[in-house]
C-alpha positions in Angstrom: -41.2 -14.1 -110.5 -40.8 -14.8 -114.3 -37.6 -16.0 -115.8 -36.3 -14.4 -119.1 -36.5 -16.3 -122.1 -33.5 -16.8 -124.6 -34.0 -16.7 -128.2 -31.6 -17.7 -130.9 -29.4 -15.1 -132.3 -30.1 -16.3 -135.8 -33.3 -17.8 -137.0 -33.5 -21.5 -138.0 -32.9 -22.0 -141.8 -35.7 -23.6 -143.7 -33.1 -25.2 -146.3 -31.5 -27.7 -143.9 -29.3 -28.0 -140.9 -26.1 -26.2 -140.6 -23.7 -28.5 -138.7 -19.9 -27.4 -138.7 -17.5 -30.1 -137.8 -13.8 -29.4 -136.8 -11.2 -30.5 -139.3 -9.8 -33.3 -137.3 -13.2 -34.9 -137.2 -13.0 -35.8 -140.9 -9.2 -36.1 -141.2 -8.4 -38.3 -138.5 -11.0 -41.2 -139.3 -9.9 -40.7 -142.9 -6.3 -41.3 -142.2 -7.1 -44.3 -139.9 -9.2 -45.9 -142.5 -6.5 -45.4 -145.2 -3.8 -46.9 -143.0 -6.0 -50.1 -142.3 -7.0 -50.5 -145.8 -3.1 -50.5 -146.7 -2.4 -53.2 -143.9 -5.5 -55.2 -145.4 -4.0 -54.9 -149.0 -0.5 -56.1 -148.0 -0.3 -57.9 -144.9 3.3 -58.6 -145.3 4.1 -55.2 -144.3 2.3 -55.5 -141.0 5.3 -56.8 -138.8 4.6 -57.9 -135.2 6.5 -55.6 -132.6 9.5 -57.6 -131.0 9.3 -56.5 -127.5 9.7 -58.0 -124.1 8.4 -61.5 -123.8 7.0 -60.8 -120.2 4.6 -58.5 -121.8 3.1 -61.2 -123.8 3.1 -63.4 -120.6 1.4 -60.7 -118.6 -1.4 -60.3 -121.4 -1.9 -63.9 -121.5 -2.2 -64.0 -117.7 -4.8 -61.2 -117.7 -6.7 -63.1 -120.6 -6.8 -66.2 -118.4 -8.1 -64.2 -115.5 -10.6 -62.7 -117.5 -11.8 -65.7 -119.3 -11.3 -67.9 -116.4 -9.5 -70.6 -118.5 -6.9 -72.9 -117.4 -3.3 -72.5 -118.7 
């Protein structure tokens, strides 16, 4: 029993490759790059978040456990 073969609906173009990206594949990296560039230009605007100090202690404990370092 032979299997049916599938052909492309449109023949391949000889001029190049036709790749279409969604809009967010270009916009989101561009926005991220611009935000990071602004933070590098003016680091005084990049304020640390003031949160619960317990979170900082938890992250330090996790880092110590991962790196096997003494406190």
